[in-house]
C-alpha positions, -999 to +999 in steps of 0.1 A: +001+000+000+014+033-010+004+053+020+003+031+054-016+060+072-040+070+041-073+054+060-063+075+090-055+108+075-077+108+044-116+110+047-138+094+024-148+114-006-172+104-032-177+114-067-197+147-067-232+148-083-244+177-103-266+203-089-303+188-086-317+218-106-292+213-135-292+175-140-331+170-139-330+192-172-309+167-191-303+131-193-266+132-190-251+112-162-256+129-127-220+132-116-198+161-120-177+156-153-140+153-146-144+158-109-133+120-099-098+120-112-083+145-091-095+129-060-091+093-067-056+085-059-059+098-024-092+079-021-074+047-032-046+054-006-071+047+023-071+011+012-052-009+040-042-038+020-056-062+044-043-096+051-075-111+042-092-089+016-130-093+024-138-070-004-123-093-029-146-122-013-175-099-011-175-093-050-190-120-071-163-113-100-136-117-073-123-084-084-085-079-073-094-048-054-065-041-030-041-047-061-056-022-084-060+004-053-024+002-048-020+008-085-041+037-086-028+054-056+006+052-074-012+064-107+001+032-124-030+034-148-020+008-173-011-018-146-043-009-128-065-015-159-048-049-164-055-061-129-092-048-134-098-064-166-084-096-154-118-104-136-140-081-152-150-076-190-170-043-183-158-022-154-173+009-167-206-009-164-202-021-129-185+010-117-216+030-125-244+003-119-234-021-093-243-013-056-209-023-044-212-052-021-174-049-021-176-018+001-199-034+025-171-061+030-142-034+035-126-040+065-124-002+070-162-002+070-160-020+105-157+014+122-152+041+094-167+050+059-154+021+035-131+027+007-147+043-026-140+011-042-169+017-067-155+052-079-119+037-081-131+011-102-151+033-128-119+057-128-097+031-138-121+017-166-126+053-178-091+063-177-082+027-197-104+041-225-089+076-226-053+064-228-058+034-251-053+006-227-082-013-240-076-023-275-096-053-292-081-087-282-089-110-312-078-147-307-045-159-323-062-187-340-099-199-345-109-231-329-136-240-355-162-244-332-194-222-331-212-209-302-247-189-302-254-166-276-291-157-269-295-123-254-270-092-253-272-080-216-242-082-193-242-121-192-244-126-227-219-100-238-195-113-212-199-149-223-196-138-259-164-119-254-147-146-234-156-172-260-144-150-290-111-146-271-109-182-266-108-188-304-145-197-310-168-182-335-195-165-316-228-150-328-251-130-303-289-129-310-309-101-295-346-098-298-343-058-296-333-035-325-302-026-304-279-044-285-274-042-246-304-060-230-316-040-198-285-021-199-299-007-233-336+000-226-340-006-189-310+013-174-318+053-178-295+075-195-287+095-163-272+063-147-252+051-176-247+070-209-250+046-237-219+056-255-202+032-229-222+005-242-216+012-277-178+015-271-175-021-258-195-035-287-172-022-312-145-036-292-162-069-295-170-065-332-132-059-338-124-090-319-148-111-342-180-115-324-209-114-345-244-099-336-279-103-349-303-077-339-341-079-341-341-117-341-362-135-312-350-170-309-382-191-311-403-167-332-380-151-357-358-182-360-367-215-347-349-226-315-343-261-326-330-249-358-305-225-341-294-254-321-286-274-351-265-246-366-239-243-335-217-266-314-232-249-285-257-223-273-257-201-243-291-188-231-285-155-216-320-138-219-323-125-184-353-127-161-380-106-180-411-121-170-426-091-147-446-097-114-479-087-115-501-067-089-533-085-085-557-059-068-592-044-078-588-017-104-555-033-122-576-034-156-576+005-156-558+022-183-526+044-171-514+012-152-480-001-166-451-023-159-419-005-152-405-021-182-431-008-205-422+026-194-386+027-191-377+015-226-399+044-241-381+070-223-345+056-236-360+052-269-365+091-267-329+095-259-319+072-289-338+097-309-366+073-318-392+091-305-398+129-300-419+122-269-426+090-247-463+077-253-463+071-218-446+105-207-451+115-169-455+150-180-481+169-159-490+136-142-494+125-107-473+094-107-471+066-081-445+037-084-454+007-069-422-010-057-391+001-037-361-013-055-337+001-080-362-003-110-387+018-090-360+046-086-351+044-121-389+052-127-387+080-103-358+097-120-374+093-153-407+109-142-388+137-126-370+144-159-403+143-178-419+167-157-444+150-136-467+168-114-460+147-083-440+114-078-445+091-050-427+056-047-443+028-025-422+004-004-437-023+014-408-027+037-404-006+066-379+024+064-345+008+075-321+028+097-292+046+086-266+024+102-259-012+101-277-036+123-251-059+137-275-084+149-294-087+114-265-079+087-232-083+104-202-072+088-192-080+062-224-088+048-244-063+026-267-045+050-302-032+045-298+004+055-315+037+043-300+049+010-305+079-010-300+073-045-298+102-071-333+098-081-345+101-044-323+132-039-342+147-072-376+141-061-369+151-026-356+186-036-382+192-063-412+178-041-442+202-036-469+177-027-470+166+011-456+131+019-442+112+049-407+112+036-388+142+017-375+118-008-410+108-023-409+075-006-436+060+015-424+029+033-444+002+050-471+008+022-493-018+006-516-011-024-552-020-017-569-012-051-572+015-079-600+036-089-608+054-120-627+080-137-659+073-161-633+067-191-619+038-174-585+056-166-567+054-133-571+084-110-564+071-076-546+045-055-556+034-022-532+022+003-527+011+038-497+010+062-486-026+070-466-042+099-433-064+096-455-093+088-472-072+059-505-071+079-527-042+076-523-015+104-559-003+113-569+033+106-539+040+082-556+039+049-551+068+026-556+077-011-529+090-034-538+110-066-526+086-095-527+095-133-500+070-142-489+039-122-458+022-127-454-015-113-417-022-104-423-054-085-393-074-099-392-104-122-398-141-118-376-158-145-371-158-184-400-148-208-417-178-222-438-162-249-411-163-276-413-201-276-376-207-270-381-227-238-409-249-252-390-255-285-361-267-269-377-287-243-359-270-215-368-277-178-376-252-154-373-247-115-403-245-094-398-206-094-396-202-130-360-202-139-341-225-162-326-259-146-291-262-150-262-283-135-232-274-118-216-268-150-242-246-163-257-271-185-293-275-192-313-309-197-307-302-233-271-312-247-250-286-259-274-260-243-262-238-212-280-213-193-264-184-171-273-152-156-308-141-144-326-166-166-312-195-146-300-177-114-330-153-109-331-117-108-297-104-093-271-079-097-250-067-126-219-078-112-233-113-109-245-113-143-210-107-157-194-131-134-220-158-147-210-150-183-175-155-178-181-186-159-206-202-184-179-191-210-153-214-193-179-243-190-187-238-227-151-238-238-142-269-217-174-286-233-160-278-268-125-284-263-119-307-233-102-282-212-101-245-207-077-216-199-106-191-190-114-183-155-131-215-142-157-219-116-165-248-093-201-245-099-229-221-108-230-204-075-193-200-070-172-172-079-150-174-109-113-178-101-083-162-122-062-188-134 
């Protein structure tokens, strides 16, 4: 470690966000451009280079965090980029979108603010692009084996890049018109500008990966036909089957799933639409669901000019500090967190609410009511206790012209016919069945990411993509030099 006393002399300093009144008027990323680099070396100095790096263990990718912290503190950006990319294909994605379980596992976090690991990661990634440290890495020779990857989210892209670099001929099939999966149409521009995505895709093209957009396997091309064309198939379609809210009034117009709403806003940013057909402009918006997808809807609605926005979370408001009895260090704690979107909604809020950040906790939806035209106008809710039982005399009504359901996802979409056509087996919870080597019940077909693991984090998605690539490589050649996991729920290991 460059500064043995850095953790004692340097306070934590995060990448500053732009002023709320400025950033809600555009779709650019919320952080101050150029403000991270001047502070990041001293922040990396706070790393204690622990004898047992729990941050490394807390990261599903097994990122070599103490190593690249030390290199950043010495401003050795090339070496830092090499160590970061040794375990992570897309650090500019995780550095912006991951909730950073590594920071919860930081030893410094036992009694001080953790090292800004996530900020260091994104600084390395962005600096590597600026300095030309991320050239395409095409294979020296081709194996003669072919692989189809279905889905171009983080799992599919990671698997495709690893397999291409191993020498296989890889084609990625994506049902949407653009690549990226949820990173393209689910993640708002203000969380990650899409030029980061485009840059990696161009790198992958230069390495030899082929892409087939606007092609839904099972509908536009038969799944069995695709299977017959390739030596192996990787299913990385994600968990896109959204959960429903079965309450009276759900049939009213104006009630939409989050993933019906967010893609349209992203298409406006892409230039496909002038205005979203579901724009929140001038509307009272209620978001049902307290997770990250709900927060993405919140920030989007604010930027579209909603009259008011309220997010409902069925869980009670957590405390501001880790509860050692419930979430002992180094586990990821359930604490009160203020995202950029909540900060924006709080500062711009004029309608009365229990919380300044536009969230209502311990709130359960009872029903919707609408006008004579069948359009939703009100959401009726009640407070609930820890067992989600209604609390007497706590009912209230919120104005609601637009309701967005952000209740999570249960597994892969079954409507395209991919699952039925291949005869894939499913787990009781709706995810694809696979064994310890990521293989499904169909020979030569593998499953990874949210489609098999269930809805999870982007860092897990990339980890699974790398891991399934090693499994497929071994299946095709009998051995593999790619990072090799023991099983689908173990972390990939660098070899």
